[in-house]
PyMOL Python script that loads the backbone (N, CA, C, O; Angstrom):
from pymol import cmd

cmd.read_pdbstr("""\
ATOM      1  N   MET A   1       0.837  -1.186   0.000  1.00  0.00           N
ATOM      2  CA  MET A   1       0.000   0.000   0.000  1.00  0.00           C
ATOM      3  C   MET A   1       0.880   1.248   0.000  1.00  0.00           C
ATOM      4  O   MET A   1       1.910   1.303   0.673  1.00  0.00           O
ATOM      5  N   CYS A   2       0.464   2.216  -0.748  1.00  0.00           N
ATOM      6  CA  CYS A   2       1.169   3.501  -0.783  1.00  0.00           C
ATOM      7  C   CYS A   2       1.012   4.186   0.575  1.00  0.00           C
ATOM      8  O   CYS A   2      -0.108   4.309   1.072  1.00  0.00           O
ATOM      9  N   LYS A   3       2.090   4.623   1.169  1.00  0.00           N
ATOM     10  CA  LYS A   3       2.030   5.257   2.489  1.00  0.00           C
ATOM     11  C   LYS A   3       1.427   6.655   2.429  1.00  0.00           C
ATOM     12  O   LYS A   3       0.993   7.182   3.453  1.00  0.00           O
ATOM     13  N   THR A   4       1.394   7.255   1.257  1.00  0.00           N
ATOM     14  CA  THR A   4       0.847   8.605   1.139  1.00  0.00           C
ATOM     15  C   THR A   4      -0.653   8.606   0.977  1.00  0.00           C
ATOM     16  O   THR A   4      -1.357   9.333   1.679  1.00  0.00           O
ATOM     17  N   CYS A   5      -1.154   7.793   0.052  1.00  0.00           N
ATOM     18  CA  CYS A   5      -2.590   7.863  -0.249  1.00  0.00           C
ATOM     19  C   CYS A   5      -3.335   6.562  -0.035  1.00  0.00           C
ATOM     20  O   CYS A   5      -4.565   6.558  -0.096  1.00  0.00           O
ATOM     21  N   GLY A   6      -2.647   5.455   0.215  1.00  0.00           N
ATOM     22  CA  GLY A   6      -3.324   4.186   0.410  1.00  0.00           C
ATOM     23  C   GLY A   6      -3.896   3.610  -0.868  1.00  0.00           C
ATOM     24  O   GLY A   6      -4.798   2.773  -0.820  1.00  0.00           O
ATOM     25  N   CYS A   7      -3.385   4.047  -2.016  1.00  0.00           N
ATOM     26  CA  CYS A   7      -3.983   3.679  -3.300  1.00  0.00           C
ATOM     27  C   CYS A   7      -3.804   2.213  -3.667  1.00  0.00           C
ATOM     28  O   CYS A   7      -4.560   1.701  -4.493  1.00  0.00           O
ATOM     29  N   HIS A   8      -2.855   1.536  -3.097  1.00  0.00           N
ATOM     30  CA  HIS A   8      -2.632   0.125  -3.427  1.00  0.00           C
ATOM     31  C   HIS A   8      -3.076  -0.742  -2.261  1.00  0.00           C
ATOM     32  O   HIS A   8      -2.361  -0.875  -1.268  1.00  0.00           O
ATOM     33  N   GLY A   9      -4.252  -1.327  -2.385  1.00  0.00           N
ATOM     34  CA  GLY A   9      -4.719  -2.212  -1.340  1.00  0.00           C
ATOM     35  C   GLY A   9      -5.742  -1.605  -0.406  1.00  0.00           C
ATOM     36  O   GLY A   9      -6.007  -2.164   0.658  1.00  0.00           O
ATOM     37  N   GLY A  10      -6.314  -0.496  -0.768  1.00  0.00           N
ATOM     38  CA  GLY A  10      -7.376   0.093   0.047  1.00  0.00           C
ATOM     39  C   GLY A  10      -6.823   0.854   1.229  1.00  0.00           C
ATOM     40  O   GLY A  10      -5.688   1.329   1.205  1.00  0.00           O
ATOM     41  N   GLY A  11      -7.644   0.966   2.276  1.00  0.00           N
ATOM     42  CA  GLY A  11      -7.219   1.666   3.475  1.00  0.00           C
ATOM     43  C   GLY A  11      -7.647   3.107   3.528  1.00  0.00           C
ATOM     44  O   GLY A  11      -7.334   3.799   4.497  1.00  0.00           O
ATOM     45  N   VAL A  12      -8.359   3.593   2.513  1.00  0.00           N
ATOM     46  CA  VAL A  12      -8.788   4.987   2.507  1.00  0.00           C
ATOM     47  C   VAL A  12     -10.296   5.053   2.705  1.00  0.00           C
ATOM     48  O   VAL A  12     -11.064   4.475   1.935  1.00  0.00           O
ATOM     49  N   ASP A  13     -10.706   5.767   3.750  1.00  0.00           N
ATOM     50  CA  ASP A  13     -12.121   6.036   3.964  1.00  0.00           C
ATOM     51  C   ASP A  13     -12.423   7.417   3.404  1.00  0.00           C
ATOM     52  O   ASP A  13     -11.593   8.324   3.468  1.00  0.00           O
ATOM     53  N   LYS A  14     -13.626   7.561   2.853  1.00  0.00           N
ATOM     54  CA  LYS A  14     -14.053   8.841   2.299  1.00  0.00           C
ATOM     55  C   LYS A  14     -15.369   9.216   2.960  1.00  0.00           C
ATOM     56  O   LYS A  14     -16.306   8.419   3.002  1.00  0.00           O
ATOM     57  N   ILE A  15     -15.428  10.445   3.477  1.00  0.00           N
ATOM     58  CA  ILE A  15     -16.660  10.923   4.092  1.00  0.00           C
ATOM     59  C   ILE A  15     -16.991  12.313   3.573  1.00  0.00           C
ATOM     60  O   ILE A  15     -16.121  13.045   3.102  1.00  0.00           O
ATOM     61  N   LYS A  16     -18.262  12.654   3.669  1.00  0.00           N
ATOM     62  CA  LYS A  16     -18.732  13.982   3.306  1.00  0.00           C
ATOM     63  C   LYS A  16     -19.589  14.467   4.463  1.00  0.00           C
ATOM     64  O   LYS A  16     -20.571  13.822   4.830  1.00  0.00           O
ATOM     65  N   LEU A  17     -19.217  15.605   5.035  1.00  0.00           N
ATOM     66  CA  LEU A  17     -19.893  16.158   6.204  1.00  0.00           C
ATOM     67  C   LEU A  17     -20.464  17.535   5.899  1.00  0.00           C
ATOM     68  O   LEU A  17     -19.912  18.274   5.084  1.00  0.00           O
ATOM     69  N   THR A  18     -21.552  17.873   6.542  1.00  0.00           N
ATOM     70  CA  THR A  18     -22.105  19.221   6.469  1.00  0.00           C
ATOM     71  C   THR A  18     -21.539  20.009   7.643  1.00  0.00           C
ATOM     72  O   THR A  18     -21.543  19.540   8.781  1.00  0.00           O
ATOM     73  N   VAL A  19     -21.048  21.223   7.350  1.00  0.00           N
ATOM     74  CA  VAL A  19     -20.417  22.046   8.376  1.00  0.00           C
ATOM     75  C   VAL A  19     -21.123  23.399   8.442  1.00  0.00           C
ATOM     76  O   VAL A  19     -21.266  24.085   7.430  1.00  0.00           O
ATOM     77  N   GLU A  20     -21.561  23.772   9.643  1.00  0.00           N
ATOM     78  CA  GLU A  20     -22.209  25.065   9.860  1.00  0.00           C
ATOM     79  C   GLU A  20     -21.182  26.124  10.229  1.00  0.00           C
ATOM     80  O   GLU A  20     -20.156  25.832  10.843  1.00  0.00           O
ATOM     81  N   GLY A  21     -21.480  27.368   9.840  1.00  0.00           N
ATOM     82  CA  GLY A  21     -20.678  28.499  10.267  1.00  0.00           C
ATOM     83  C   GLY A  21     -19.679  29.010   9.249  1.00  0.00           C
ATOM     84  O   GLY A  21     -19.081  30.065   9.459  1.00  0.00           O
ATOM     85  N   MET A  22     -19.480  28.299   8.160  1.00  0.00           N
ATOM     86  CA  MET A  22     -18.520  28.738   7.146  1.00  0.00           C
ATOM     87  C   MET A  22     -19.198  29.751   6.217  1.00  0.00           C
ATOM     88  O   MET A  22     -20.256  29.476   5.651  1.00  0.00           O
ATOM     89  N   THR A  23     -18.576  30.920   6.070  1.00  0.00           N
ATOM     90  CA  THR A  23     -19.178  31.967   5.248  1.00  0.00           C
ATOM     91  C   THR A  23     -18.250  32.556   4.196  1.00  0.00           C
ATOM     92  O   THR A  23     -18.705  33.256   3.292  1.00  0.00           O
ATOM     93  N   CYS A  24     -16.939  32.276   4.306  1.00  0.00           N
ATOM     94  CA  CYS A  24     -16.003  32.926   3.386  1.00  0.00           C
ATOM     95  C   CYS A  24     -14.805  32.013   3.119  1.00  0.00           C
ATOM     96  O   CYS A  24     -14.717  30.914   3.666  1.00  0.00           O
ATOM     97  N   ASN A  25     -13.897  32.475   2.284  1.00  0.00           N
ATOM     98  CA  ASN A  25     -12.705  31.679   1.951  1.00  0.00           C
ATOM     99  C   ASN A  25     -11.790  31.474   3.154  1.00  0.00           C
ATOM    100  O   ASN A  25     -11.081  30.471   3.233  1.00  0.00           O
ATOM    101  N   HIS A  26     -11.804  32.425   4.093  1.00  0.00           N
ATOM    102  CA  HIS A  26     -11.014  32.238   5.317  1.00  0.00           C
ATOM    103  C   HIS A  26     -11.554  31.039   6.095  1.00  0.00           C
ATOM    104  O   HIS A  26     -10.781  30.224   6.599  1.00  0.00           O
ATOM    105  N   CYS A  27     -12.874  30.933   6.193  1.00  0.00           N
ATOM    106  CA  CYS A  27     -13.509  29.801   6.878  1.00  0.00           C
ATOM    107  C   CYS A  27     -13.116  28.489   6.194  1.00  0.00           C
ATOM    108  O   CYS A  27     -12.749  27.518   6.855  1.00  0.00           O
ATOM    109  N   LYS A  28     -13.199  28.478   4.872  1.00  0.00           N
ATOM    110  CA  LYS A  28     -12.842  27.302   4.077  1.00  0.00           C
ATOM    111  C   LYS A  28     -11.413  26.874   4.380  1.00  0.00           C
ATOM    112  O   LYS A  28     -11.149  25.701   4.645  1.00  0.00           O
ATOM    113  N   ALA A  29     -10.500  27.826   4.340  1.00  0.00           N
ATOM    114  CA  ALA A  29      -9.086  27.535   4.575  1.00  0.00           C
ATOM    115  C   ALA A  29      -8.850  27.042   6.006  1.00  0.00           C
ATOM    116  O   ALA A  29      -8.044  26.137   6.220  1.00  0.00           O
ATOM    117  N   ALA A  30      -9.537  27.623   6.975  1.00  0.00           N
ATOM    118  CA  ALA A  30      -9.355  27.239   8.380  1.00  0.00           C
ATOM    119  C   ALA A  30      -9.797  25.794   8.615  1.00  0.00           C
ATOM    120  O   ALA A  30      -9.111  25.037   9.302  1.00  0.00           O
ATOM    121  N   VAL A  31     -10.937  25.415   8.049  1.00  0.00           N
ATOM    122  CA  VAL A  31     -11.447  24.052   8.221  1.00  0.00           C
ATOM    123  C   VAL A  31     -10.528  23.054   7.520  1.00  0.00           C
ATOM    124  O   VAL A  31     -10.167  22.030   8.098  1.00  0.00           O
ATOM    125  N   GLU A  32     -10.153  23.349   6.282  1.00  0.00           N
ATOM    126  CA  GLU A  32      -9.273  22.439   5.545  1.00  0.00           C
ATOM    127  C   GLU A  32      -7.940  22.261   6.262  1.00  0.00           C
ATOM    128  O   GLU A  32      -7.446  21.139   6.369  1.00  0.00           O
ATOM    129  N   LYS A  33      -7.356  23.340   6.750  1.00  0.00           N
ATOM    130  CA  LYS A  33      -6.062  23.276   7.437  1.00  0.00           C
ATOM    131  C   LYS A  33      -6.167  22.446   8.722  1.00  0.00           C
ATOM    132  O   LYS A  33      -5.287  21.634   9.009  1.00  0.00           O
ATOM    133  N   ALA A  34      -7.228  22.647   9.483  1.00  0.00           N
ATOM    134  CA  ALA A  34      -7.405  21.916  10.743  1.00  0.00           C
ATOM    135  C   ALA A  34      -7.531  20.419  10.501  1.00  0.00           C
ATOM    136  O   ALA A  34      -6.939  19.617  11.224  1.00  0.00           O
ATOM    137  N   VAL A  35      -8.293  20.047   9.494  1.00  0.00           N
ATOM    138  CA  VAL A  35      -8.511  18.627   9.222  1.00  0.00           C
ATOM    139  C   VAL A  35      -7.272  17.995   8.587  1.00  0.00           C
ATOM    140  O   VAL A  35      -6.914  16.865   8.920  1.00  0.00           O
ATOM    141  N   ARG A  36      -6.629  18.703   7.695  1.00  0.00           N
ATOM    142  CA  ARG A  36      -5.417  18.162   7.046  1.00  0.00           C
ATOM    143  C   ARG A  36      -4.285  17.925   8.034  1.00  0.00           C
ATOM    144  O   ARG A  36      -3.385  17.130   7.761  1.00  0.00           O
ATOM    145  N   ALA A  37      -4.314  18.599   9.173  1.00  0.00           N
ATOM    146  CA  ALA A  37      -3.261  18.437  10.182  1.00  0.00           C
ATOM    147  C   ALA A  37      -3.381  17.119  10.942  1.00  0.00           C
ATOM    148  O   ALA A  37      -2.449  16.728  11.645  1.00  0.00           O
ATOM    149  N   LEU A  38      -4.505  16.434  10.815  1.00  0.00           N
ATOM    150  CA  LEU A  38      -4.707  15.174  11.519  1.00  0.00           C
ATOM    151  C   LEU A  38      -3.890  14.055  10.872  1.00  0.00           C
ATOM    152  O   LEU A  38      -3.706  14.042   9.655  1.00  0.00           O
ATOM    153  N   PRO A  39      -3.404  13.120  11.684  1.00  0.00           N
ATOM    154  CA  PRO A  39      -2.669  11.979  11.131  1.00  0.00           C
ATOM    155  C   PRO A  39      -3.565  11.155  10.208  1.00  0.00           C
ATOM    156  O   PRO A  39      -4.726  10.898  10.528  1.00  0.00           O
ATOM    157  N   GLY A  40      -3.030  10.752   9.083  1.00  0.00           N
ATOM    158  CA  GLY A  40      -3.762   9.883   8.175  1.00  0.00           C
ATOM    159  C   GLY A  40      -4.710  10.576   7.222  1.00  0.00           C
ATOM    160  O   GLY A  40      -5.320   9.918   6.379  1.00  0.00           O
ATOM    161  N   VAL A  41      -4.854  11.900   7.334  1.00  0.00           N
ATOM    162  CA  VAL A  41      -5.731  12.621   6.411  1.00  0.00           C
ATOM    163  C   VAL A  41      -4.951  12.903   5.133  1.00  0.00           C
ATOM    164  O   VAL A  41      -3.899  13.541   5.159  1.00  0.00           O
ATOM    165  N   MET A  42      -5.485  12.418   4.013  1.00  0.00           N
ATOM    166  CA  MET A  42      -4.838  12.590   2.717  1.00  0.00           C
ATOM    167  C   MET A  42      -5.391  13.786   1.958  1.00  0.00           C
ATOM    168  O   MET A  42      -4.684  14.421   1.176  1.00  0.00           O
ATOM    169  N   ALA A  43      -6.680  14.089   2.200  1.00  0.00           N
ATOM    170  CA  ALA A  43      -7.314  15.208   1.507  1.00  0.00           C
ATOM    171  C   ALA A  43      -8.473  15.717   2.345  1.00  0.00           C
ATOM    172  O   ALA A  43      -9.187  14.947   2.987  1.00  0.00           O
ATOM    173  N   ALA A  44      -8.643  17.035   2.325  1.00  0.00           N
ATOM    174  CA  ALA A  44      -9.786  17.686   2.965  1.00  0.00           C
ATOM    175  C   ALA A  44     -10.165  18.852   2.070  1.00  0.00           C
ATOM    176  O   ALA A  44      -9.358  19.752   1.840  1.00  0.00           O
ATOM    177  N   GLU A  45     -11.394  18.838   1.564  1.00  0.00           N
ATOM    178  CA  GLU A  45     -11.830  19.863   0.624  1.00  0.00           C
ATOM    179  C   GLU A  45     -13.213  20.366   1.000  1.00  0.00           C
ATOM    180  O   GLU A  45     -14.166  19.595   1.113  1.00  0.00           O
ATOM    181  N   VAL A  46     -13.303  21.682   1.194  1.00  0.00           N
ATOM    182  CA  VAL A  46     -14.567  22.328   1.527  1.00  0.00           C
ATOM    183  C   VAL A  46     -15.221  22.838   0.250  1.00  0.00           C
ATOM    184  O   VAL A  46     -14.570  23.446  -0.600  1.00  0.00           O
ATOM    185  N   ASP A  47     -16.518  22.578   0.134  1.00  0.00           N
ATOM    186  CA  ASP A  47     -17.356  23.193  -0.901  1.00  0.00           C
ATOM    187  C   ASP A  47     -18.165  24.254  -0.168  1.00  0.00           C
ATOM    188  O   ASP A  47     -19.176  23.949   0.466  1.00  0.00           O
ATOM    189  N   LEU A  48     -17.715  25.492  -0.257  1.00  0.00           N
ATOM    190  CA  LEU A  48     -18.298  26.575   0.530  1.00  0.00           C
ATOM    191  C   LEU A  48     -19.780  26.799   0.234  1.00  0.00           C
ATOM    192  O   LEU A  48     -20.566  26.885   1.178  1.00  0.00           O
ATOM    193  N   PRO A  49     -20.208  26.899  -1.046  1.00  0.00           N
ATOM    194  CA  PRO A  49     -21.641  27.107  -1.295  1.00  0.00           C
ATOM    195  C   PRO A  49     -22.518  25.973  -0.747  1.00  0.00           C
ATOM    196  O   PRO A  49     -23.631  26.221  -0.282  1.00  0.00           O
ATOM    197  N   ALA A  50     -22.026  24.744  -0.802  1.00  0.00           N
ATOM    198  CA  ALA A  50     -22.798  23.600  -0.316  1.00  0.00           C
ATOM    199  C   ALA A  50     -22.631  23.383   1.187  1.00  0.00           C
ATOM    200  O   ALA A  50     -23.372  22.605   1.789  1.00  0.00           O
ATOM    201  N   LYS A  51     -21.651  24.074   1.797  1.00  0.00           N
ATOM    202  CA  LYS A  51     -21.354  23.929   3.231  1.00  0.00           C
ATOM    203  C   LYS A  51     -20.963  22.496   3.572  1.00  0.00           C
ATOM    204  O   LYS A  51     -21.363  21.963   4.607  1.00  0.00           O
ATOM    205  N   THR A  52     -20.170  21.872   2.683  1.00  0.00           N
ATOM    206  CA  THR A  52     -19.753  20.494   2.921  1.00  0.00           C
ATOM    207  C   THR A  52     -18.233  20.381   2.977  1.00  0.00           C
ATOM    208  O   THR A  52     -17.499  21.217   2.450  1.00  0.00           O
ATOM    209  N   LEU A  53     -17.800  19.325   3.631  1.00  0.00           N
ATOM    210  CA  LEU A  53     -16.391  18.987   3.761  1.00  0.00           C
ATOM    211  C   LEU A  53     -16.220  17.543   3.335  1.00  0.00           C
ATOM    212  O   LEU A  53     -16.844  16.648   3.904  1.00  0.00           O
ATOM    213  N   LYS A  54     -15.373  17.307   2.332  1.00  0.00           N
ATOM    214  CA  LYS A  54     -15.038  15.948   1.914  1.00  0.00           C
ATOM    215  C   LYS A  54     -13.653  15.624   2.463  1.00  0.00           C
ATOM    216  O   LYS A  54     -12.719  16.417   2.348  1.00  0.00           O
ATOM    217  N   VAL A  55     -13.542  14.437   3.065  1.00  0.00           N
ATOM    218  CA  VAL A  55     -12.272  14.030   3.666  1.00  0.00           C
ATOM    219  C   VAL A  55     -11.924  12.617   3.223  1.00  0.00           C
ATOM    220  O   VAL A  55     -12.759  11.716   3.292  1.00  0.00           O
ATOM    221  N   ASP A  56     -10.691  12.426   2.770  1.00  0.00           N
ATOM    222  CA  ASP A  56     -10.121  11.110   2.498  1.00  0.00           C
ATOM    223  C   ASP A  56      -9.115  10.855   3.612  1.00  0.00           C
ATOM    224  O   ASP A  56      -8.195  11.649   3.812  1.00  0.00           O
ATOM    225  N   PHE A  57      -9.284   9.743   4.347  1.00  0.00           N
ATOM    226  CA  PHE A  57      -8.418   9.518   5.502  1.00  0.00           C
ATOM    227  C   PHE A  57      -8.257   8.034   5.802  1.00  0.00           C
ATOM    228  O   PHE A  57      -9.036   7.194   5.352  1.00  0.00           O
ATOM    229  N   ASP A  58      -7.234   7.748   6.566  1.00  0.00           N
ATOM    230  CA  ASP A  58      -6.957   6.396   7.044  1.00  0.00           C
ATOM    231  C   ASP A  58      -7.582   6.295   8.439  1.00  0.00           C
ATOM    232  O   ASP A  58      -7.104   6.921   9.385  1.00  0.00           O
ATOM    233  N   ALA A  59      -8.636   5.513   8.558  1.00  0.00           N
ATOM    234  CA  ALA A  59      -9.382   5.413   9.819  1.00  0.00           C
ATOM    235  C   ALA A  59      -8.586   4.718  10.919  1.00  0.00           C
ATOM    236  O   ALA A  59      -9.005   4.725  12.076  1.00  0.00           O
ATOM    237  N   THR A  60      -7.450   4.121  10.578  1.00  0.00           N
ATOM    238  CA  THR A  60      -6.611   3.525  11.624  1.00  0.00           C
ATOM    239  C   THR A  60      -5.749   4.589  12.295  1.00  0.00           C
ATOM    240  O   THR A  60      -5.142   4.336  13.336  1.00  0.00           O
ATOM    241  N   LYS A  61      -5.696   5.788  11.694  1.00  0.00           N
ATOM    242  CA  LYS A  61      -4.875   6.869  12.247  1.00  0.00           C
ATOM    243  C   LYS A  61      -5.703   8.006  12.820  1.00  0.00           C
ATOM    244  O   LYS A  61      -5.293   8.629  13.799  1.00  0.00           O
ATOM    245  N   SER A  62      -6.852   8.290  12.238  1.00  0.00           N
ATOM    246  CA  SER A  62      -7.772   9.316  12.743  1.00  0.00           C
ATOM    247  C   SER A  62      -9.191   8.801  12.544  1.00  0.00           C
ATOM    248  O   SER A  62      -9.482   8.088  11.583  1.00  0.00           O
ATOM    249  N   SER A  63     -10.064   9.174  13.466  1.00  0.00           N
ATOM    250  CA  SER A  63     -11.446   8.722  13.411  1.00  0.00           C
ATOM    251  C   SER A  63     -12.373   9.859  12.974  1.00  0.00           C
ATOM    252  O   SER A  63     -11.962  11.015  12.874  1.00  0.00           O
ATOM    253  N   LEU A  64     -13.612   9.504  12.722  1.00  0.00           N
ATOM    254  CA  LEU A  64     -14.622  10.517  12.416  1.00  0.00           C
ATOM    255  C   LEU A  64     -14.732  11.501  13.573  1.00  0.00           C
ATOM    256  O   LEU A  64     -14.877  12.703  13.351  1.00  0.00           O
ATOM    257  N   ASP A  65     -14.666  11.007  14.798  1.00  0.00           N
ATOM    258  CA  ASP A  65     -14.720  11.897  15.963  1.00  0.00           C
ATOM    259  C   ASP A  65     -13.537  12.860  15.987  1.00  0.00           C
ATOM    260  O   ASP A  65     -13.691  14.018  16.376  1.00  0.00           O
ATOM    261  N   ASP A  66     -12.354  12.394  15.575  1.00  0.00           N
ATOM    262  CA  ASP A  66     -11.178  13.273  15.501  1.00  0.00           C
ATOM    263  C   ASP A  66     -11.421  14.401  14.494  1.00  0.00           C
ATOM    264  O   ASP A  66     -11.072  15.556  14.741  1.00  0.00           O
ATOM    265  N   ILE A  67     -12.020  14.051  13.366  1.00  0.00           N
ATOM    266  CA  ILE A  67     -12.303  15.047  12.325  1.00  0.00           C
ATOM    267  C   ILE A  67     -13.314  16.067  12.837  1.00  0.00           C
ATOM    268  O   ILE A  67     -13.131  17.271  12.660  1.00  0.00           O
ATOM    269  N   LYS A  68     -14.376  15.584  13.472  1.00  0.00           N
ATOM    270  CA  LYS A  68     -15.393  16.489  14.027  1.00  0.00           C
ATOM    271  C   LYS A  68     -14.781  17.416  15.076  1.00  0.00           C
ATOM    272  O   LYS A  68     -15.099  18.604  15.127  1.00  0.00           O
ATOM    273  N   LYS A  69     -13.910  16.870  15.901  1.00  0.00           N
ATOM    274  CA  LYS A  69     -13.251  17.678  16.939  1.00  0.00           C
ATOM    275  C   LYS A  69     -12.364  18.756  16.314  1.00  0.00           C
ATOM    276  O   LYS A  69     -12.344  19.891  16.790  1.00  0.00           O
ATOM    277  N   ALA A  70     -11.637  18.413  15.259  1.00  0.00           N
ATOM    278  CA  ALA A  70     -10.777  19.391  14.588  1.00  0.00           C
ATOM    279  C   ALA A  70     -11.611  20.526  13.998  1.00  0.00           C
ATOM    280  O   ALA A  70     -11.224  21.691  14.083  1.00  0.00           O
ATOM    281  N   VAL A  71     -12.748  20.188  13.403  1.00  0.00           N
ATOM    282  CA  VAL A  71     -13.648  21.209  12.854  1.00  0.00           C
ATOM    283  C   VAL A  71     -14.167  22.095  13.977  1.00  0.00           C
ATOM    284  O   VAL A  71     -14.201  23.319  13.845  1.00  0.00           O
ATOM    285  N   ASP A  72     -14.569  21.479  15.077  1.00  0.00           N
ATOM    286  CA  ASP A  72     -15.092  22.211  16.230  1.00  0.00           C
ATOM    287  C   ASP A  72     -14.028  23.152  16.803  1.00  0.00           C
ATOM    288  O   ASP A  72     -14.314  24.309  17.111  1.00  0.00           O
ATOM    289  N   GLU A  73     -12.806  22.649  16.941  1.00  0.00           N
ATOM    290  CA  GLU A  73     -11.727  23.465  17.488  1.00  0.00           C
ATOM    291  C   GLU A  73     -11.340  24.614  16.562  1.00  0.00           C
ATOM    292  O   GLU A  73     -10.768  25.609  17.006  1.00  0.00           O
ATOM    293  N   ALA A  74     -11.655  24.474  15.270  1.00  0.00           N
ATOM    294  CA  ALA A  74     -11.407  25.564  14.318  1.00  0.00           C
ATOM    295  C   ALA A  74     -12.517  26.618  14.388  1.00  0.00           C
ATOM    296  O   ALA A  74     -12.405  27.682  13.779  1.00  0.00           O
ATOM    297  N   GLY A  75     -13.591  26.319  15.135  1.00  0.00           N
ATOM    298  CA  GLY A  75     -14.656  27.299  15.336  1.00  0.00           C
ATOM    299  C   GLY A  75     -15.915  27.039  14.532  1.00  0.00           C
ATOM    300  O   GLY A  75     -16.752  27.929  14.385  1.00  0.00           O
ATOM    301  N   TYR A  76     -16.057  25.832  14.011  1.00  0.00           N
ATOM    302  CA  TYR A  76     -17.207  25.487  13.174  1.00  0.00           C
ATOM    303  C   TYR A  76     -17.867  24.226  13.724  1.00  0.00           C
ATOM    304  O   TYR A  76     -17.337  23.607  14.647  1.00  0.00           O
ATOM    305  N   LYS A  77     -19.016  23.838  13.171  1.00  0.00           N
ATOM    306  CA  LYS A  77     -19.747  22.702  13.728  1.00  0.00           C
ATOM    307  C   LYS A  77     -20.204  21.754  12.626  1.00  0.00           C
ATOM    308  O   LYS A  77     -20.817  22.166  11.641  1.00  0.00           O
ATOM    309  N   VAL A  78     -19.888  20.469  12.818  1.00  0.00           N
ATOM    310  CA  VAL A  78     -20.382  19.425  11.929  1.00  0.00           C
ATOM    311  C   VAL A  78     -21.808  19.103  12.364  1.00  0.00           C
ATOM    312  O   VAL A  78     -22.075  18.869  13.542  1.00  0.00           O
ATOM    313  N   VAL A  79     -22.722  19.096  11.385  1.00  0.00           N
ATOM    314  CA  VAL A  79     -24.130  18.771  11.697  1.00  0.00           C
ATOM    315  C   VAL A  79     -24.566  17.496  11.019  1.00  0.00           C
ATOM    316  O   VAL A  79     -25.714  17.077  11.171  1.00  0.00           O
TER     317      VAL A  79
END
""", "prot")
cmd.dss("prot")
cmd.show_as("cartoon", "prot")
cmd.util.cbc("prot")
cmd.orient("prot")
């Protein structure tokens, strides 16, 4: 398995979350930066108009609760 993305042999979970409180590009950048800092997160992308966050991550290194906590600590809320 690739240690960067998990592309060989699986190991990548993909989730899409709705996040409240994001209103501008600063909000988008803050959420993406907070989530990308977690171990095992390969990608975090906010769709600002849709108020969603897509995350590709290794669930053996970070959990959904870890992602929600990172969003919360950045000042936003997963609903």
